Every structure is written in structure tokens, then in C-alpha cells.
C-alpha positions as YAML, in Angstrom:
chain: A
units: angstrom
residues:
- id: 1
  name: MET
  ca: [-10.67, 5.35, -24.66]
- id: 2
  name: ARG
  ca: [-10.86, 4.83, -28.52]
- id: 3
  name: VAL
  ca: [-9.35, 0.98, -27.44]
- id: 4
  name: GLU
  ca: [-12.39, 0.33, -25.15]
- id: 5
  name: LEU
  ca: [-14.86, 1.75, -27.78]
- id: 6
  name: VAL
  ca: [-13.42, -0.41, -30.07]
- id: 7
  name: LEU
  ca: [-13.55, -3.58, -27.93]
- id: 8
  name: ARG
  ca: [-16.69, -2.91, -26.83]
- id: 9
  name: LEU
  ca: [-18.04, -2.76, -30.18]
- id: 10
  name: ILE
  ca: [-16.52, -6.31, -30.91]
- id: 11
  name: GLY
  ca: [-17.65, -7.36, -27.80]
- id: 12
  name: ALA
  ca: [-21.19, -6.62, -28.47]
- id: 13
  name: LEU
  ca: [-20.59, -8.27, -32.21]
- id: 14
  name: VAL
  ca: [-19.50, -11.53, -30.50]
- id: 15
  name: PHE
  ca: [-22.23, -11.36, -28.37]
- id: 16
  name: ALA
  ca: [-24.80, -10.88, -30.67]
- id: 17
  name: LEU
  ca: [-23.69, -13.88, -32.47]
- id: 18
  name: ALA
  ca: [-23.60, -16.21, -30.04]
- id: 19
  name: GLY
  ca: [-27.24, -14.86, -29.34]
- id: 20
  name: TRP
  ca: [-28.14, -15.09, -32.69]
- id: 21
  name: GLN
  ca: [-26.72, -18.72, -33.05]
- id: 22
  name: ALA
  ca: [-28.61, -19.72, -29.67]
- id: 23
  name: SER
  ca: [-31.73, -18.03, -31.06]
- id: 24
  name: GLY
  ca: [-32.62, -20.81, -33.70]
- id: 25
  name: PRO
  ca: [-32.82, -23.62, -31.48]
- id: 26
  name: LEU
  ca: [-34.36, -21.76, -29.05]
- id: 27
  name: ALA
  ca: [-37.54, -20.79, -31.00]
- id: 28
  name: GLY
  ca: [-37.62, -24.05, -32.43]
- id: 29
  name: ILE
  ca: [-38.70, -25.69, -29.26]
- id: 30
  name: ILE
  ca: [-41.70, -22.76, -28.98]
- id: 31
  name: PRO
  ca: [-44.81, -23.85, -30.80]
- id: 32
  name: TRP
  ca: [-45.65, -20.16, -31.71]
- id: 33
  name: PRO
  ca: [-44.30, -19.21, -34.16]
- id: 34
  name: TYR
  ca: [-44.52, -15.46, -33.65]
- id: 35
  name: VAL
  ca: [-43.13, -15.53, -30.33]
- id: 36
  name: GLY
  ca: [-40.27, -17.52, -32.12]
- id: 37
  name: TYR
  ca: [-39.92, -14.66, -34.39]
- id: 38
  name: VAL
  ca: [-39.62, -12.06, -31.42]
- id: 39
  name: ILE
  ca: [-36.75, -14.61, -29.84]
- id: 40
  name: LYS
  ca: [-34.77, -14.32, -32.79]
- id: 41
  name: VAL
  ca: [-34.58, -10.80, -32.95]
- id: 42
  name: ALA
  ca: [-34.59, -10.19, -29.17]
- id: 43
  name: LEU
  ca: [-31.84, -12.25, -27.85]
- id: 44
  name: PRO
  ca: [-29.15, -11.23, -30.53]
- id: 45
  name: LEU
  ca: [-29.87, -7.64, -29.46]
- id: 46
  name: ALA
  ca: [-30.04, -8.03, -25.61]
- id: 47
  name: SER
  ca: [-26.65, -10.35, -26.31]
- id: 48
  name: ALA
  ca: [-25.26, -7.25, -27.90]
- id: 49
  name: ALA
  ca: [-26.27, -4.84, -25.28]
- id: 50
  name: LEU
  ca: [-24.52, -7.38, -22.75]
- id: 51
  name: GLY
  ca: [-21.42, -7.68, -24.78]
- id: 52
  name: LEU
  ca: [-21.01, -3.79, -24.89]
- id: 53
  name: PHE
  ca: [-21.29, -3.57, -21.16]
- id: 54
  name: ILE
  ca: [-19.41, -6.45, -19.75]
- id: 55
  name: THR
  ca: [-16.57, -6.50, -22.44]
- id: 56
  name: PRO
  ca: [-14.12, -3.62, -20.53]
- id: 57
  name: TRP
  ca: [-14.20, -6.24, -17.42]
- id: 58
  name: LEU
  ca: [-13.26, -9.40, -19.73]
- id: 59
  name: THR
  ca: [-10.62, -7.27, -21.43]
- id: 60
  name: THR
  ca: [-9.25, -3.69, -20.33]
- id: 61
  name: LYS
  ca: [-10.11, -3.65, -16.89]
- id: 62
  name: PRO
  ca: [-8.07, -6.93, -16.17]
- id: 63
  name: PHE
  ca: [-5.07, -5.68, -18.04]
- id: 64
  name: PHE
  ca: [-4.73, -2.29, -16.48]
- id: 65
  name: TRP
  ca: [-5.62, -4.30, -12.87]
- id: 66
  name: VAL
  ca: [-2.56, -6.44, -13.60]
- id: 67
  name: ARG
  ca: [-0.55, -3.87, -15.07]
- id: 68
  name: SER
  ca: [-0.72, -1.52, -11.84]
- id: 69
  name: LYS
  ca: [0.22, -5.08, -9.57]
- id: 70
  name: ILE
  ca: [3.43, -5.61, -11.76]
- id: 71
  name: ARG
  ca: [4.42, -1.82, -11.50]
- id: 72
  name: GLN
  ca: [4.52, -2.38, -7.60]
- id: 73
  name: LEU
  ca: [6.05, -5.62, -7.81]
- id: 74
  name: PRO
  ca: [10.13, -5.29, -7.09]
- id: 75
  name: ALA
  ca: [12.20, -6.83, -10.06]
- id: 76
  name: GLN
  ca: [13.71, -9.33, -8.04]
- id: 77
  name: GLN
  ca: [10.46, -10.70, -6.99]
- id: 78
  name: LEU
  ca: [9.01, -10.51, -10.33]
- id: 79
  name: VAL
  ca: [11.60, -12.66, -11.53]
- id: 80
  name: ALA
  ca: [11.16, -15.05, -8.93]
- id: 81
  name: ALA
  ca: [7.74, -15.64, -9.93]
- id: 82
  name: ILE
  ca: [8.44, -16.36, -13.36]
- id: 83
  name: ILE
  ca: [11.13, -18.91, -12.46]
- id: 84
  name: GLY
  ca: [8.78, -20.14, -10.01]
- id: 85
  name: LEU
  ca: [6.03, -20.17, -12.62]
- id: 86
  name: ILE
  ca: [8.20, -22.22, -15.36]
- id: 87
  name: ILE
  ca: [9.60, -24.78, -12.61]
- id: 88
  name: GLY
  ca: [5.62, -25.54, -11.83]
- id: 89
  name: LEU
  ca: [4.98, -25.64, -15.46]
- id: 90
  name: ILE
  ca: [7.83, -28.22, -16.00]
- id: 91
  name: VAL
  ca: [6.74, -30.57, -13.07]
- id: 92
  name: ALA
  ca: [3.08, -30.28, -14.34]
- id: 93
  name: ALA
  ca: [4.41, -31.32, -17.80]
- id: 94
  name: LEU
  ca: [6.31, -34.66, -16.26]
- id: 95
  name: LEU
  ca: [3.11, -35.40, -14.47]
- id: 96
  name: ALA
  ca: [0.71, -34.79, -17.60]
- id: 97
  name: SER
  ca: [1.69, -38.37, -19.24]
- id: 98
  name: PRO
  ca: [0.62, -40.42, -16.29]
- id: 99
  name: LEU
  ca: [-2.22, -38.17, -15.59]
- id: 100
  name: SER
  ca: [-3.57, -38.52, -19.06]
- id: 101
  name: ARG
  ca: [-3.93, -41.98, -19.09]
- id: 102
  name: LEU
  ca: [-5.94, -42.17, -16.33]
- id: 103
  name: PRO
  ca: [-9.98, -43.41, -17.18]
- id: 104
  name: GLY
  ca: [-12.76, -40.96, -18.18]
- id: 105
  name: ILE
  ca: [-12.60, -37.70, -18.12]
- id: 106
  name: LEU
  ca: [-9.97, -37.77, -15.33]
- id: 107
  name: GLY
  ca: [-7.42, -38.44, -18.06]
- id: 108
  name: GLU
  ca: [-8.77, -35.46, -19.91]
- id: 109
  name: VAL
  ca: [-9.57, -32.86, -16.93]
- id: 110
  name: LEU
  ca: [-6.50, -33.37, -14.34]
- id: 111
  name: PRO
  ca: [-3.60, -32.38, -16.59]
- id: 112
  name: PHE
  ca: [-5.12, -28.90, -16.85]
- id: 113
  name: ILE
  ca: [-5.89, -28.96, -13.26]
- id: 114
  name: GLY
  ca: [-2.31, -30.09, -12.57]
- id: 115
  name: ALA
  ca: [-0.52, -27.24, -14.72]
- id: 116
  name: ILE
  ca: [-2.84, -24.56, -12.65]
- id: 117
  name: ILE
  ca: [-1.64, -26.00, -9.26]
- id: 118
  name: PHE
  ca: [1.87, -26.67, -9.70]
- id: 119
  name: GLY
  ca: [2.29, -23.22, -11.72]
- id: 120
  name: TYR
  ca: [0.69, -21.27, -8.83]
- id: 121
  name: LEU
  ca: [2.73, -23.44, -6.20]
- id: 122
  name: GLY
  ca: [6.29, -22.92, -8.02]
- id: 123
  name: MET
  ca: [5.12, -18.53, -8.16]
- id: 124
  name: ALA
  ca: [3.96, -18.75, -4.43]
- id: 125
  name: VAL
  ca: [7.14, -20.83, -3.23]
- id: 126
  name: MET
  ca: [9.81, -18.95, -5.07]
- id: 127
  name: THR
  ca: [7.91, -15.18, -4.27]
- id: 128
  name: ILE
  ca: [7.54, -15.91, -0.44]
- id: 129
  name: ARG
  ca: [10.86, -18.07, 0.37]
- id: 130
  name: GLN
  ca: [13.41, -16.30, -2.41]
- id: 131
  name: GLY
  ca: [15.56, -15.18, 0.41]
- id: 132
  name: ASP
  ca: [15.92, -18.91, 2.13]
- id: 133
  name: ILE
  ca: [15.97, -20.41, -1.45]
- id: 134
  name: MET
  ca: [19.01, -17.94, -1.78]
- id: 135
  name: HIS
  ca: [20.45, -19.17, 1.17]
- id: 136
  name: LEU
  ca: [20.47, -22.81, -0.10]
- id: 137
  name: LEU
  ca: [21.68, -22.19, -3.56]
- id: 138
  name: GLY
  ca: [24.65, -19.23, -2.69]
- id: 139
  name: GLY
  ca: [25.21, -20.58, 0.68]
- id: 140
  name: ARG
  ca: [25.19, -18.61, 3.78]
- id: 141
  name: LEU
  ca: [25.56, -14.72, 2.57]
- id: 142
  name: PRO
  ca: [25.89, -11.34, 4.51]
- id: 143
  name: PHE
  ca: [22.89, -9.81, 5.23]
- id: 144
  name: ARG
  ca: [23.38, -7.14, 2.70]
- id: 145
  name: GLU
  ca: [23.61, -9.76, -0.36]
- id: 146
  name: VAL
  ca: [20.76, -11.41, 0.04]
- id: 147
  name: GLY
  ca: [18.52, -10.23, -2.60]
- id: 148
  name: LEU
  ca: [18.72, -6.33, -1.84]
- id: 149
  name: ARG
  ca: [20.53, -3.81, -3.63]
- id: 150
  name: ARG
  ca: [21.79, -0.57, -2.47]
- id: 151
  name: ASP
  ca: [20.23, 3.24, -3.16]
- id: 152
  name: ASN
  ca: [17.06, 1.62, -3.95]
- id: 153
  name: TYR
  ca: [14.77, 1.28, -0.57]
- id: 154
  name: VAL
  ca: [13.95, 3.55, 2.29]
- id: 155
  name: LEU
  ca: [13.48, 1.80, 5.55]
- id: 156
  name: LEU
  ca: [10.01, 1.82, 7.73]
- id: 157
  name: ASP
  ca: [10.57, 1.50, 10.90]
- id: 158
  name: THR
  ca: [8.01, 0.59, 13.68]
- id: 159
  name: SER
  ca: [6.09, 3.85, 15.33]
- id: 160
  name: VAL
  ca: [6.15, 5.49, 11.46]
- id: 161
  name: ILE
  ca: [3.71, 2.91, 10.81]
- id: 162
  name: ILE
  ca: [1.73, 2.52, 13.56]
- id: 163
  name: ASP
  ca: [1.47, 6.64, 13.71]
- id: 164
  name: GLY
  ca: [-0.30, 5.70, 10.17]
- id: 165
  name: ARG
  ca: [0.87, 9.30, 8.36]
- id: 166
  name: ILE
  ca: [3.19, 7.48, 6.24]
- id: 167
  name: ALA
  ca: [-0.03, 5.64, 4.39]
- id: 168
  name: ASP
  ca: [-1.05, 9.45, 3.27]
- id: 169
  name: ILE
  ca: [2.50, 10.41, 2.61]
- id: 170
  name: SER
  ca: [3.32, 7.57, -0.20]
- id: 171
  name: ARG
  ca: [0.32, 8.33, -1.85]
- id: 172
  name: THR
  ca: [1.36, 11.60, -2.38]
- id: 173
  name: GLY
  ca: [4.68, 10.31, -4.23]
- id: 174
  name: PHE
  ca: [7.02, 12.08, -2.35]
- id: 175
  name: ILE
  ca: [8.88, 8.79, -1.46]
- id: 176
  name: GLY
  ca: [10.85, 7.81, -4.19]
- id: 177
  name: GLY
  ca: [12.25, 3.90, -4.57]
- id: 178
  name: THR
  ca: [10.58, 0.77, -2.65]
- id: 179
  name: MET
  ca: [9.74, 1.24, 0.88]
- id: 180
  name: LEU
  ca: [11.30, -1.73, 3.06]
- id: 181
  name: ILE
  ca: [10.09, -2.96, 5.89]
- id: 182
  name: PRO
  ca: [12.37, -5.72, 7.53]
- id: 183
  name: ARG
  ca: [10.65, -8.78, 8.67]
- id: 184
  name: PHE
  ca: [11.68, -8.34, 12.15]
- id: 185
  name: VAL
  ca: [9.73, -4.59, 12.26]
- id: 186
  name: LEU
  ca: [6.83, -6.58, 11.65]
- id: 187
  name: ASN
  ca: [7.29, -9.00, 14.04]
- id: 188
  name: GLU
  ca: [7.85, -6.30, 17.07]
- id: 189
  name: ILE
  ca: [4.26, -5.07, 15.60]
- id: 190
  name: GLN
  ca: [2.65, -8.35, 15.65]
- id: 191
  name: HIS
  ca: [4.38, -8.77, 19.59]
- id: 192
  name: ILE
  ca: [2.78, -5.12, 20.28]
- id: 193
  name: ALA
  ca: [-0.68, -6.54, 18.84]
- id: 194
  name: ASP
  ca: [-0.73, -9.73, 21.01]
- id: 195
  name: SER
  ca: [0.13, -7.75, 24.25]
- id: 196
  name: SER
  ca: [-1.88, -7.82, 27.15]
- id: 197
  name: ASP
  ca: [-1.89, -4.14, 27.54]
- id: 198
  name: PRO
  ca: [-5.12, -2.67, 25.79]
- id: 199
  name: LEU
  ca: [-3.17, 0.42, 24.81]
- id: 200
  name: ARG
  ca: [-0.50, -1.59, 22.77]
- id: 201
  name: ARG
  ca: [-2.48, -3.86, 21.60]
- id: 202
  name: ASN
  ca: [-4.80, -1.16, 19.58]
- id: 203
  name: ARG
  ca: [-1.45, 0.41, 18.79]
- id: 204
  name: GLY
  ca: [-0.11, -2.69, 17.01]
- id: 205
  name: ARG
  ca: [-3.56, -3.49, 15.48]
- id: 206
  name: ARG
  ca: [-3.41, 0.10, 14.18]
- id: 207
  name: GLY
  ca: [0.16, -0.61, 12.73]
- id: 208
  name: LEU
  ca: [-1.40, -3.87, 11.03]
- id: 209
  name: ASP
  ca: [-4.29, -1.87, 9.43]
- id: 210
  name: MET
  ca: [-1.53, 0.59, 8.24]
- id: 211
  name: LEU
  ca: [0.52, -2.02, 6.65]
- id: 212
  name: ASN
  ca: [-3.04, -3.26, 4.87]
- id: 213
  name: LYS
  ca: [-3.91, 0.38, 3.77]
- id: 214
  name: LEU
  ca: [0.08, 0.68, 2.35]
- id: 215
  name: GLN
  ca: [0.21, -2.48, 0.29]
- id: 216
  name: LYS
  ca: [-3.20, -1.22, -1.12]
- id: 217
  name: GLU
  ca: [-3.27, 1.95, -1.59]
- id: 218
  name: SER
  ca: [0.61, 3.48, -1.77]
- id: 219
  name: VAL
  ca: [1.89, 4.45, -5.44]
- id: 220
  name: VAL
  ca: [5.39, 3.09, -4.76]
- id: 221
  name: PRO
  ca: [6.48, -0.73, -4.19]
- id: 222
  name: ILE
  ca: [5.94, -2.64, -0.61]
- id: 223
  name: ARG
  ca: [8.32, -5.05, 0.47]
- id: 224
  name: ILE
  ca: [8.47, -6.83, 3.43]
- id: 225
  name: HIS
  ca: [11.59, -8.82, 3.20]
- id: 226
  name: ASP
  ca: [13.04, -11.76, 5.66]
- id: 227
  name: ILE
  ca: [15.99, -10.19, 5.85]
- id: 228
  name: ASP
  ca: [17.86, -10.19, 9.69]
- id: 229
  name: VAL
  ca: [20.84, -8.56, 11.21]
- id: 230
  name: GLU
  ca: [22.30, -10.77, 13.51]
- id: 231
  name: GLU
  ca: [25.05, -8.66, 14.54]
- id: 232
  name: ALA
  ca: [22.47, -6.73, 17.07]
- id: 233
  name: GLN
  ca: [19.60, -7.64, 19.15]
- id: 234
  name: GLU
  ca: [17.34, -4.29, 19.23]
- id: 235
  name: VAL
  ca: [14.79, -3.56, 16.20]
- id: 236
  name: ASP
  ca: [16.41, 0.09, 16.16]
- id: 237
  name: ASP
  ca: [19.72, -1.03, 16.45]
- id: 238
  name: LYS
  ca: [18.79, -3.73, 13.49]
- id: 239
  name: LEU
  ca: [17.63, -0.78, 11.37]
- id: 240
  name: VAL
  ca: [20.16, 1.81, 11.87]
- id: 241
  name: LEU
  ca: [23.16, -1.20, 10.82]
- id: 242
  name: LEU
  ca: [20.90, -2.13, 7.94]
- id: 243
  name: ALA
  ca: [20.56, 1.37, 6.62]
- id: 244
  name: LYS
  ca: [24.49, 1.78, 6.45]
- id: 245
  name: GLU
  ca: [24.98, -1.50, 4.31]
- id: 246
  name: LEU
  ca: [22.21, -0.47, 1.92]
- id: 247
  name: ARG
  ca: [23.07, 3.12, 2.06]
- id: 248
  name: CYS
  ca: [18.98, 4.31, 2.39]
- id: 249
  name: PRO
  ca: [17.05, 6.26, 4.66]
- id: 250
  name: ILE
  ca: [14.98, 5.46, 7.79]
- id: 251
  name: VAL
  ca: [11.47, 6.72, 8.05]
- id: 252
  name: THR
  ca: [10.53, 7.38, 11.41]
- id: 253
  name: ASN
  ca: [9.15, 9.79, 14.27]
- id: 254
  name: ASP
  ca: [11.19, 8.33, 16.72]
- id: 255
  name: TYR
  ca: [12.80, 10.94, 18.52]
- id: 256
  name: ASN
  ca: [15.74, 8.83, 20.29]
- id: 257
  name: LEU
  ca: [16.13, 6.32, 16.86]
- id: 258
  name: ASN
  ca: [16.27, 10.16, 14.85]
- id: 259
  name: ARG
  ca: [19.32, 11.14, 17.19]
- id: 260
  name: VAL
  ca: [21.18, 7.81, 17.03]
- id: 261
  name: ALA
  ca: [20.85, 6.85, 13.30]
- id: 262
  name: GLU
  ca: [22.10, 10.45, 12.87]
- id: 263
  name: LEU
  ca: [25.15, 9.94, 15.08]
- id: 264
  name: GLN
  ca: [26.11, 7.10, 13.19]
- id: 265
  name: GLY
  ca: [25.75, 8.66, 9.66]
- id: 266
  name: VAL
  ca: [22.53, 7.19, 8.54]
- id: 267
  name: ALA
  ca: [20.13, 9.68, 6.82]
- id: 268
  name: VAL
  ca: [16.82, 10.43, 8.64]
- id: 269
  name: LEU
  ca: [13.41, 11.14, 7.14]
- id: 270
  name: ASN
  ca: [11.59, 12.35, 10.30]
- id: 271
  name: ILE
  ca: [7.55, 12.48, 10.15]
- id: 272
  name: ASN
  ca: [7.32, 14.91, 12.95]
- id: 273
  name: GLU
  ca: [9.86, 17.39, 11.34]
- id: 274
  name: LEU
  ca: [7.90, 17.10, 7.81]
- id: 275
  name: ALA
  ca: [4.72, 18.29, 9.53]
- id: 276
  name: ASN
  ca: [6.46, 21.31, 11.17]
- id: 277
  name: ALA
  ca: [7.97, 21.89, 7.63]
- id: 278
  name: VAL
  ca: [4.71, 22.33, 5.79]
- id: 279
  name: LYS
  ca: [2.72, 23.62, 8.55]
- id: 280
  name: ALA
  ca: [1.57, 27.36, 7.66]
- id: 281
  name: ILE
  ca: [3.87, 30.19, 8.29]
- id: 282
  name: PHE
  ca: [2.30, 33.37, 9.88]
- id: 283
  name: LEU
  ca: [4.89, 36.45, 10.13]
- id: 284
  name: PRO
  ca: [5.05, 39.17, 13.19]
- id: 285
  name: GLY
  ca: [1.92, 41.86, 12.18]
- id: 286
  name: GLU
  ca: [-0.37, 39.16, 10.38]
- id: 287
  name: SER
  ca: [-3.88, 38.73, 11.51]
- id: 288
  name: MET
  ca: [-5.80, 35.27, 12.06]
- id: 289
  name: ARG
  ca: [-9.18, 34.02, 13.00]
- id: 290
  name: MET
  ca: [-8.95, 31.54, 15.90]
- id: 291
  name: ARG
  ca: [-11.07, 29.61, 18.79]
- id: 292
  name: VAL
  ca: [-9.63, 30.06, 22.24]
- id: 293
  name: ILE
  ca: [-10.50, 26.77, 24.20]
- id: 294
  name: GLN
  ca: [-8.51, 27.20, 27.45]
- id: 295
  name: GLU
  ca: [-6.59, 29.52, 29.51]
- id: 296
  name: GLY
  ca: [-2.64, 29.14, 29.18]
- id: 297
  name: ARG
  ca: [-0.27, 29.15, 31.85]
- id: 298
  name: GLU
  ca: [-0.10, 32.94, 32.27]
- id: 299
  name: LEU
  ca: [-2.15, 34.95, 34.38]
- id: 300
  name: GLY
  ca: [-4.88, 35.85, 31.75]
- id: 301
  name: GLN
  ca: [-3.52, 33.74, 28.83]
- id: 302
  name: GLY
  ca: [-6.05, 31.82, 26.43]
- id: 303
  name: VAL
  ca: [-4.74, 28.74, 24.20]
- id: 304
  name: GLY
  ca: [-6.36, 27.98, 20.98]
- id: 305
  name: TYR
  ca: [-4.88, 25.65, 18.25]
- id: 306
  name: LEU
  ca: [-4.89, 25.99, 14.20]
- id: 307
  name: ASP
  ca: [-5.93, 23.13, 11.77]
- id: 308
  name: ASP
  ca: [-2.75, 21.55, 11.70]
- id: 309
  name: GLY
  ca: [-2.33, 21.68, 15.42]
- id: 310
  name: THR
  ca: [-0.18, 24.47, 15.91]
- id: 311
  name: MET
  ca: [-0.71, 26.05, 19.42]
- id: 312
  name: VAL
  ca: [-1.56, 29.96, 19.95]
- id: 313
  name: VAL
  ca: [-1.02, 31.57, 22.66]
- id: 314
  name: VAL
  ca: [-3.17, 34.74, 23.04]
- id: 315
  name: GLU
  ca: [-2.60, 37.58, 25.37]
- id: 316
  name: ASN
  ca: [-5.13, 38.43, 27.68]
- id: 317
  name: GLY
  ca: [-7.30, 36.00, 25.72]
- id: 318
  name: ARG
  ca: [-8.77, 33.83, 29.03]
- id: 319
  name: ARG
  ca: [-11.83, 35.86, 29.24]
- id: 320
  name: TYR
  ca: [-12.38, 34.52, 25.72]
- id: 321
  name: ILE
  ca: [-12.67, 30.87, 26.04]
- id: 322
  name: GLY
  ca: [-15.22, 29.32, 23.59]
- id: 323
  name: SER
  ca: [-15.25, 32.35, 21.43]
- id: 324
  name: THR
  ca: [-13.62, 32.88, 18.13]
- id: 325
  name: VAL
  ca: [-11.66, 35.99, 18.06]
- id: 326
  name: GLU
  ca: [-9.26, 38.07, 15.60]
- id: 327
  name: VAL
  ca: [-5.55, 38.07, 17.31]
- id: 328
  name: VAL
  ca: [-2.16, 39.52, 15.35]
- id: 329
  name: VAL
  ca: [0.75, 37.48, 15.53]
- id: 330
  name: THR
  ca: [3.31, 38.91, 17.95]
- id: 331
  name: LYS
  ca: [6.08, 36.31, 17.94]
- id: 332
  name: VAL
  ca: [6.36, 33.01, 16.44]
- id: 333
  name: LEU
  ca: [9.07, 30.15, 18.40]
- id: 334
  name: GLN
  ca: [10.12, 27.00, 16.48]
- id: 335
  name: THR
  ca: [10.70, 24.48, 19.37]
- id: 336
  name: ALA
  ca: [11.95, 20.82, 19.98]
- id: 337
  name: GLN
  ca: [8.11, 19.97, 20.23]
- id: 338
  name: GLY
  ca: [7.02, 21.96, 17.46]
- id: 339
  name: ARG
  ca: [5.99, 25.66, 16.18]
- id: 340
  name: MET
  ca: [4.26, 27.82, 18.81]
- id: 341
  name: ILE
  ca: [2.45, 31.18, 17.92]
- id: 342
  name: PHE
  ca: [2.28, 34.08, 20.50]
- id: 343
  name: ALA
  ca: [-0.60, 36.72, 19.53]
- id: 344
  name: ARG
  ca: [-2.83, 39.36, 21.03]
- id: 345
  name: LEU
  ca: [-6.16, 40.15, 20.31]
- id: 346
  name: GLU
  ca: [-6.67, 42.19, 17.55]
- id: 347
  name: GLU
  ca: [-7.98, 46.35, 18.36]
...
């Protein structure tokens, strides 16, 4: 805060000096002396106020924005960007001499523009195609060696991205390391988004929206990698093999993938199991207030739901459908589908 205040004062002083320098010529072209005096006083003051206001937008705010982006970049991608920038500037330096010989203003401007363009192109090419470039430089590498280190990632599968809750979980900081999204998972989401079935198409588009939200809001790095697993054809099989090679867990809410991964010794972080684990715990004998919304399977039963989605079956609650009642918990069951609470009306 003190640094920002000092920068604001410095910015106000610099802008005030600039306004004072500009006020002399401006006052000289006005035929009325008194108006000229007002300009010589008002313009520096207005410039100082402007400098006081916009200095953080020119100094600290861009700095913190760049720092946050750099923190989210994996180290390899950051190094690739720096190498690409150096290569781009070298190319621009080689072209600067012939460009500077062009007549007129072109010879003065084009070398600077060339440095910007080639520097940007070098960074973009190295960061986007770093996997392919490593293939070309090092020959055909096994997929586990293409720019990825072990014990540093969690793999996201298609279902958990479309589900969307991973975006909220990532903001809490419970997930450590880089969230890795292989290209074949992204391709599957794109394929779903292009489906002719409206329901599948909406799910795919939701998945793409969730990816965009993750990249903008996650507190941990998000990385989409071109890595592939040629030993398998199905996306789930690719994920399991990749997780085994990287020794990292898979984040999913797919029951079948969960079981297959566990059978092969791969750690799984299941979003549904996490949601069940953090639901409110009620013990037999405790009271709660809830709204009965429908009848149950057995005669006379009423059914309601807690805020976290837990189903509550109320004995003799059918006649209270549409009403909010006080109930006493009689039994709590944990099933594969989630937690179920049985209760009776409070006397």
C-alpha cells in the first residue's frame, strides 16, 4: 500500500510537470492574458490529479497481473516462452540492418515493429508447439517423457470437466499441483459439442465453458498438453495408462472409470465421493426442519431434500406434502448413490 502511494505521488508530480510544460505554449496562443494565467495554474493541477488516479494502472496493476499469469504457467512453458522470445529477437536483429536501409520513415519504424512481431511469434510457436519441437529435436520419445514430470499433476477426465464442480473446488485450493488436460480429452469434449443430439451438444458446450472458467479463475495452473497414448484407443484407457506412467491421480465422477482405475492401482479423486463426504451429518435423535415435496415409495411416506441434495424420507409425512415440518432423525443410511436419512414427525 505504501509503495502504491509513493508511485501515485511520483506519477502526480510527473504529470504536473508535463502539464506545466504544455501550459506555456497553450497560454501563449490565447489572446486573453487572464485566461492564459488560469491555464498555467489549472492545467498542471488537472494533470497532477490525472497522474494520481491513473498511475497504478500504468505501474502496479500491470505488474501484479503479469506476476499472477507467470505463477500459473508451468515452468516448462515459461522456459519455452523465454527461449522463443530470444530466438525471435535474434531473427529480428538479423533483419534490422536491411530494414533500416529502407528510405524515409520505414527505415526507422520497421526494425522496431519487426522486433515486436518476431519476438511474439517466437514465444507463440515455442509455447504452442513445444511438444512437437521436442519430438523433432530428440527423436521419437515415449509419451511419458514428452515434457512431463511425474508426481506433479492431477488428470481431469471428460465427465468431471462437463460436471463443472471442479471449477469451484479448484478455487478453494484443495487440489495441489497442475491440473493436466490431455489433448484427447479436449478432443472428446469438442466432439460432444459438435454432436447432432441437442442434449450431448449442450453438455459439450458446457464442458468448453467450464474449461474457459478454469483457465480464468483457478488458483492452480491449468495445462492442456498434446500428449497421447498410442497403446490405447478409448479415452478412459488412455487416461489410466497416462496416470500410471505419471504416477498421478485422476479426477473424475465416472463410476466405471473409477473402478477400472482402482483395479489397476491408479489413485482416483472422485467428485461425487467428495460431495458425499462433506454433506451435513445428522445422528439419530437429532431434529431438523425441512419441506416435504413428494410422496415416498411406501404407504404414507413423504420425501424432502436438504440443501446439499440428501434425500429425507419422513414416516407418515404424505399428508404434509407442500408444508415445512419439524422431523426427528431415526436412521441414516450410506448407499452407493449417496446418503439417505429416515425420519419421523416431531411430536
